N, C-alpha and C positions, 0 to 999 in steps of 0.2 A: 151774787154780787149785784148791787143796785146800780143802775145807770142814772146819773144825774142829768136832768134836762138842762140843755144849754151849756153843758161842760165841753162838748165836742162839736165840731162843725158837722153839719148835716151831710151824710154820705148815702149813696144809693145802696139798697139792700144787697145787691149782687157783689159789692166790693167787700174786701176784708183787709186784714192787716198783712203786711209782708214780714216774714220771719226768716232771717238768714239760716242756711243749712246748719252751721255750727251751733246756732241758738236752739234749733230744733233738736239736735243731738243732745245738747245740755238738758233740755226738758225731758227727753227719754231717760237719760242717765239719772236725773233727779227723781223721776218716778220710780225707777228701779231701786234707788237708794232708800226712798221712803218705804217701799215694799219690804226691803231687807230689814229696816228698823222695826216695821210692824211684826215681822216674823221673830226678830230677836226679843221683842218685848211681850209677845203673846204668851198667855199661860200654857204650860205644857201638861199640867195635871190639875185636878181639882184643888189641891193644896196651894198651887201657884196663884189661885184666884182669891184666896182668903185675905182678909185685911192685914194680917201680920206677915204675909209673904213679902220677901224682898226681891228686888230686881237685881240680877247679877251684873248689870251695867252700872257704872258709877255715874252720878248726876253730871259731873264735869264732862264725861265722855258723851253723854246725850246732848248736853248743851253745845259742845263742839260740833256734833253732827247737825243739830238744828241750825246753828249759826252758819255753817258751811252751806247747807241747803238754802237758807235764806239769801246768802250772798250770791249763790249761783242763779237763783230765781231773779233777784234784783238785776244782775248783770244781763240776763236774758231779756227781761222786760224792757230794759233800756235800748235793746236792739230792735224792738218792734217798731215798724213804720207803716204809715198809710202809703199806698201806691201813689205815684205821681198822677195828677189829673191830666187827661188827654188835652192837647191844645184845643182852644175854642175854634170852631169852624167859621 
């Protein structure tokens, strides 16, 4: 992912984003869901990798899974915040 200059305020390199614990859990669950989808769609034999091979999952089921994952990631990203700046001395 590219970072656009001038799109974010300047922050010290030691700071990072704050992510609530439930958002972190959502990221872990989303990662596990993606690994499951990868296993479900992976070829199991040389025949499964041929052009005429068919996936046993219906396109609508895959679309639902991807939409659900996208919604979860969108929700999680909306929870990310910069830490509050310390009061000026």
